[in-house]
N, C-alpha and C positions, 0 to 999 in steps of 0.2 A: 504494500500500500504506500502511496505517496505521503511523505511527512513534511510538514512545514513548521517553521518556528512557532511556538505557542505564543498566543497573545496573553499577556498578563499585566495587570495593573494592581498595585498595592491597595488594600482595602482601607476603610476608615479605621482609625485607631481602635474604636470600640468593636470593630468586627473581629478582633483577634482574641484567641484563647491562649492561655499560658500552660505549658507543660514544662517540667523540669525535674532534676534529680539532686538538688541541693549542691550542685557544683556549677551547673550552667542551666540555661533555659531556652526554649524555642517558642516562637509565636506562630500560631496556626490560624489562618483566615477561614472565614465561613465557606469558602469554596474548596477547602481542603489543601490549601497551599501553605507550606512552611516558608515564610518570608524572612525569618531572622533566626539564626543559630550561630553562636560562637563556640568553638571547641578548642581545648577541653574545658576552659573556665569561662565564667561570666565575662571577664575582661580580655579574653583571647580574640584573635582576628575572627571575623565572621566568615563562614563558608556559604551561608545564604544571606545576602545583603540586599535582596530585592526590595525590602521595606524602605530602603533609603535610596533606591535607584530604579532600575528597570529590570526586565526579565533577563537581561544580559549579566546582571550582577549576582545571580544565583538564587534558586528557589527549588522547592520540591512539591509538586502538585500530585495528589492522589485522589481520584474521584471518578464519577461517570465520564465515559468518553464523550467528546463533543467536537464540533468543527474547530479546526486549529485557528481559524480567523475570527472566532467569536469568544466572548468572555465565558469562562467555565461556569457551570451552574452552581448556585450556592445551596448549602444543606438546608433541608426543610426544618430540621430540628437538630439541636446539639445540647449536650449537657455534660456535666462531670458525673462520673459514676459514684453515686453516694457522696460521702465526705472524703473525696480523694482528689488527685490531680490527674486522673485518667479521663481523657476527653472522648466522648462518643458523639459522632456526627452521622446523621441519616439523610439520604437523598431519596426522594420519591421521583421515579422516572416513568416514562410511558411503558417501559419494559419491566418495571418492578422496583423494589426498594432494596437499598444496600446500606450497610453500616461500616464506618471506619473508626477504629479505636486507636487513639494516639496516646503514647505515654513514654516517659523516660525512667527506667528503673533506677532507684537509689543504688549506688554502686561503690565498690572498692576498686574495680578494675577499669576496663575500657568504657568510656561513656557511650551510651547507646540511645538512639531514637528508634522506637519500634512502632510500626503501623500495621494493624491487622484488618484486612478487608473481610467482611462477612456478608454472604447473601442472605436476605430476609425473605423476599418474595420474588417470583419471576426469574428471568435470566438477564442480568444487567452487564452490558459491555463496560469495561473499566480501563483506565489508563493511568500509569505512573510516568511522570516526567521529572527526571532528576538532573538538574543542572548545577553542578558544584563549581563554585568559583572561590578560590582561596584569597586570603588577604583582602577582605572586604570587597570582593568582586573584581579585584585587579588581576589575579593570576589564574590562568586556565591550567588545571592540573593534568598530569599524564595519567590517562585512564586506560587500564589494561586488565586482562584476565589473569588470575592467579589460581590455578586449578579451576574449580567451579565458581570462584568468587570474583567479583569486580572490585578493583582497588583504584583509588585516585590518589596520586602522590604529587606533592609540591614541597620542596625544601624539607623542613623537619616534620611535616605533617603527612599522615595518610588517613584516608577514610575508606572503610570497607563496606561494600554494599552486598547484602545477602537476601535472596528471595528464591522461592521455588518457581516463580513465574519466569517465563522465557523473556530475556531482555535483548535489546539491540541498540546500537549507537547510531546517531545521526546528528549532524550539525553541533558536534561537541556536547551532546546531550544523551543521556541514557534513558531509553523508553522501555515500557512493558505494556503490552496490550493483552487483555485476558477477559474472561467472562465468569461471573459468579452466579451460582444458583443457591436455593435455600440449603443451609447447612455447610456450604463451602466456606473455608477460612484460609486465606492466603496472607502470609506475613511478609513484611519488608522491613529490613533493619539496616541502619548505618551505624558503624562503630568507628570511633577515632583511635588512632594508635600512633606513637612516634614512628616516623618512617624508617628508622634504622632498626626497629625491633621486629621480632617474629610476628606473624599475623595474630590478631586477637582471636580468642576462642570463638567457635561458631555460636551464634546466638541461639537461645532457647526461648522463643517469644511467649509461648503459653505459660511456661513456668515463671518467666519474668513478670507476666501480667498478674498472675496469682500472688507472687511475692510483693509486687508493688501495691496491690489492693490491700494486702494484709498490713503492710507498713503504715499506710495512711489510716487504716481503721484503728490500729493500735495507738497511733500518735494522737488522733482526735479524742480517744477515750480519756486522755488526761485533762481535757478541757473542763474547768470548774464552772463555766458560765452556762446556766440553763434557763435564761430569761426569755422574754418574748421575741428578742431579736437574734436568737441563736443561729439561725441560718446565715444571716449576714455576718455575724461575729465569727463563726467557724470558717466561712469562706475566706474572710480576711486573715484569720490566723494561718490557714493553709497557705495563703499567698505569702505571708511574712516568712513562714518556714521555708517556702520555696526560694526565697531571696537570701537565705542563709547559706554561706559557703561551709559545708559540713566539715572539711578537713581542718579548718582553723577557727570556726565560730564567727568569722566576720560576716557582716550583713550588708548587702548592696542596697543602694537607694532604689534602684530599678534595674532590670536586665537589659536595658536598651540605651543607645546613645542617639542624640540629635533628633528625637521626635519633637517637633516644634511647639513652643508655647504660643507662637503667633504664626498661623499658617502662611507660608510664603516669606516669613521674616528671618531674622538672624539669631533669635533667642533659642539656640539649639545647643544642648550641652550633653556631656557624657556622664551618665549616672551609675556606671557599673563599678562603683567604688564604695568604700565604707566611710560615710560621713559619721563622725562621732555623734553629732546631734541626732541624725536619723536613726542610727543604730541604738543610741541610748533610749530614745522614746519607744522604739520597737521593743527593746528589752523590757521597758516598763509595762507595756501592754501584755507581753508574754507572761511576765511575772504575775500580773493581776488576774490572769486566766489559768494559772496552774503550771506554767512551763519553766521550772527551775533549771533544768539541764541546759537549756539554751542560754539562760542567764549566766550560769557558771562558765560555759564555753566562751561567751562574749567577754566576760571579765578576764579570762585568761588571754584572749586575743588582745584586749586593751593593754594588759601589762606587758605583753611581748612587743606590741607596736610602739608604745611610748618608751619602753625600756628604761634606761637610767637618765633620760633627757626630757623631763616634763617641762623644762623651761622653753623648749622648742616644740611644744605640742602643735601638731598640725590639725587642721579641721577635718581632714580626710586622709585615708591611707588606702593602699591596695588591699585586696581581700586576704592576703597573707601578711599584711603589715608593711608592704612596700611604701617608701616615702616619695620616690620620684615618679610623678604622674604627669609629665610634660604634655602640654596641649599641642595638638597638630590638626591640620585641616586636610581632609581627603578630597582633593579637588576633582577626582574622576567620578565621584558620586554626585548626582544632581540634587540629592536631598529629598526627604519625604514631601511630596506635592511641591517640589521645587523650593523647599525651605533650606537655604544654604547660608553658611557653610555647614558641612558635616564635620563634626569635631570628634576626636578621640583624645583621651587624656583630659585633664582638667586643671587649668591654670589657677583656679581658686584655691588649690591645695595649700598654698603658702600665705593666704590672707590671714590677717589678724581678726578673729571673730571671738570676742570675749564671752559671748553667751555660751560657747561650747563648754567652758569650764563649769557652768551651772548645770547643763544637761548631763554631763558625765558624772558630776558629783551627786545629782539627784538620782541617777540610775544606780550608783553604788550605794546610796542611802536606802533606796527601796529594796535592793537586794539584801542589805543588812537587816532591814525591818521585816522582811518576809522569811527570814530564817536561813538564808544561804550561808553555808559554812564560812566562817571567818577566814580571811586571807590577809596576813599581816602586811604584805607588800601593797595590797590594794589600799589599806588604811594609810600607809606611808605615802603612796602616790597622792592620795587626797590631800594630805597635809602639804605636800610639795606644791600642788596646784594652788592652794590658798596662799602660800608664801609668795608665789609668782603674782597672784592677783593683788596682793598688798601693794605692790610697787607699780602695777599697770592698770588697775581697774578704771582709773580716771583718764585713760588715753582714748582718743577716737579710734574707731575700728571700721571694718567693712560690714559688720552686722550679720544677722541671720540670713538675709537675702543675698549675701555675697555681691554687693554692689561693685560695679567696676568704675564707679565715679570716685570722687574724693572721700576720704575717711570722715566720719562724723561721730559725734557722741550720741549713739543710738540708745534710746531709752530702754528698749528690750535687752540690749547687751548689759546695761547697768543693773537692771532687775535680775538678770540671771547671774551676774557676779554676786549680788546680794544672796541669791539662792545658794550659791556655792559656799559662801561663808556661813550662812544659816545652817545648812545641813552638816557642815563640818563641826560647828559648835555642838550640835545635837550628838554627833559621834563622840566627841570628847566628853560631853556630859553623861553619856551612857557608860563611860569607863573603858571603852574599847580603843581609845587613842589618847595620846598626851599632846597638848599644845598650849599656847599662850591664850587661855580662855578669855580673860578680861580684855586683852588687847584686841582679840578678834570680835568680841562683843561691841567694842567701840568702833571697829571697822564696819561691822554690820550696820550700826546706827549711822555712821558717816555716809555710807552708800545710800541708805534709805532717805536720809535728809537731802542729799544731793539730788536724787531723782525727783523728790517731791517739790523741791524748790526750782530746779532748772528744767525739768522735763514736763511741767504741768502748766497749762494755759488757764489761768484763773478766769479770764473773761469768757472763755468758751466752755469752761468746766470739762476739760478733757486733757489727758496726757497726749503728747505729740510724738512724732516719729523720732526726732532728735532734738537736742537742746537748741532752743532758739528758733526752731522751724515752725511753720504753720501746717505742714502736712500731717496727716494721720497715717497709722500703720496698723494692720490687723494683728501683728504680734503683740500689741498692747492688750489684746484680749486675754493673754496669759497671766496678767498681773494678779487677778483673784485666784486663778487655778494654781499658781505657784505659792500662794499665801503671802504675797508681798503686801496686799491690803485685803481686808475682808470684803466679801461681795456686796454688803449693804453700805459700803463707804460711798458717799455722794460722788467722789471723784471717779470711782469705778463705774457707777451707773452712768455718769455723764460721758465717760469714754465709750462705753458700749453703745449708747444712743447716738453719739457723734459718728461712730464707725457705721452704724446702720444708715445714717443719713447720707454720709459722704463717700462710703466705699461699697455700697450695695449696688448690684446690678438690677436691671428691671425685673428680674425674676427672683430677687431676694438673696442671691448668693454674694459672697464677699470677695472683693479684690484685696491683694496684699497691700497696695499703696497706690497713689496716683501715678499713672505712667504718662508718657510724653506724647504719644501719637507719633508724628513724623520726626520729632526732635529728640535729642538726648535729654533724659530727665535725671532724677536722683540716682538711678541705677547705672547711669553712664551708657545707656543703650537706646537706640531708636525703636519705634514701634510700640504696640500695646501687647497685652496678654489677657488671658481669660480670668475668670473667677478662680481663685486658688481654693481647692477643695478643703484642705486642712483648715484654712481660716474660716470657712463656712461651718465646719464642724465645731471649731472653737466658739463661734458665735452661739451655736445651739447649746453648748456647755454653759456659757456665761448666762444665757437667758434662763436656763434651768436654775443656776446658782442664785439668781436674783429674784426667783419666784415666778417667773413668766414661763411656767412649765408647758402650758398648752402651745404657746408660740415656739418653744424649743422643740417639742415633739413634731410639730408640723414642719419646721425647717429640716429636722433630721430625716423625716420620711420623704421630703422632697429630694434630699441628697441621696437617699437610698435609691430613689427612682432614676437617678443619673447613671447608676451602675449598668454595665452591659448585661446581656442575657445570662452571663455566667457569673455575675456578681463582682466584676473587676472594675477598678477605677484608675484612670491616668492621674496626672498631676493637677490638671485644671479643666474647667468647663468654659467653652467659648459661648457666651450668651447670644452672640450675633448669628453664629453658624449652627448653634444648638448641637454641638458635638464635643467629644472629649479631645483635649490637646495635651501635649507634654509627654514625657517618658512614661512607659506603661509596662506592667502595672506598677504603681508608685506606692512604696512603703509609707511615705509621708501623708498619703490619703487614707490608707487602710488602718493605720494606727489610731488616728483620732476618731474614725468610725467606731472602733472597738471601745475607746474611752467614753465616747458620748453614749453609746448603748449601755455601758455599765452605769453611767450617772443617771440616765433616764430610768433604767430599771430600778435602781436604788430609790429613786424619788417616786416611783409608781406612775411616772408620766409617760404612759404608752397607751395606744389605742387597743381596741378589741377586748 
């Protein structure tokens, strides 16, 4: 039969499903196309980069056969199998119904992506189109047969393709055409292996499927939350677990790079690293829902990453604790929906963000309070961080949002410096550490006084983004949640109401801060961005804290409705385009979802 190049266009961000093995992850579109996969780690080069380019940059489609010059059909239904990361997609065709099961088994050896095709009704013609392109779509590998197996090799990497279906090559692409009837099960597997090593073992798809389902079933059983939002909370917890790099305990902010915050714009960043802030708040949510082992592993990762050099604390590290995350642009990729540049690495790694000290200290404090076994070096690290803050808390910084404009005295950064000192005082008072208690109590009072005097606008009755500024910032919503001021303080209520007035979108979601449109603004970047989902969850939290629980519940349930059909959230919501934007799925969105669900459940503020 004649074969032409497949037509393929990346889907909307919310069209994707996540599968992963706690070392890397793949995104699978509704049409059965894997458009993103980095091997062997989250931060490795992608072998499928079609998400950020075209069909020439690598993808793997598996679904009903269709004309090569037409878009592939989308699945009529898809779901995760129970509380797992096993994706099931079903197509209804004129000739019958077929199911594809996609998963990545948690592993000690070679990373694998397994796809099992199952006939449900009728006889359905199927096609697999595998176009591997190494180094983010730049390198065409050498593809050849090794015994009965197909292997693609380029430099240090090899990917092995195994299936019982007959395959053939055309236009630097591997195809398989076959038909499935009821009861037929045909498996396809790709496995990564260093190219200098022996071939990886032959895959065992059915046994791997059973083991993967058992893994997730056992893990979810540890969840201690049984409230009315359990489905949303468990799916978010599974997503956070999937973003954890199991060998080290590091947690990535997202498994993708350069999915834009502004479609067609330049706000495109690499999130495949461990931000101390994001990882710390992820840890807090896991602890509050019963997951101590993840907390222990992350604490050990933190101690290794920071090592003996807390004075040079970075805001982010590689997933094994790497410090050098140099930023580069991949100019051969046009970007998701022409959102360029595509970036790898992250130049914000060496910014000064004083709030990180507070988030790390809060996570260590919560681990201590929930009974995690004491670690003397963790306590020593906490004391060293406070000694650093003593000398630097009153400096300007880049702040929580990693602005690329001038440094400022961001109010949120000062509040989190206060948190760091406050939690360390509590550690000393508990008898588990020694330190200059009275001196640090004075420091805590000094920071509090400074924020209230210099970061508060009396005329408008609101805290501001930075000292002397008129702008607001949604990070101010964390003031009552961190205990800096009580929820019923008039300054807190005034700040919440000001943010509702000035940073709300037309549909009630919350922006991080005012952006500039066409000009550079406070963050040093042109363009706008969507509503930041974490900030919108923070607003729901604050509304519940000040007694406006019905309003909090309604906002929370509106946010839940933004999730895709599989319960996943990106970083932001574009209120104009009515679609998700930013890297996906985003830990910084799923963590506050869990936190808000816990708060609303505790308050009884839920429907039904």
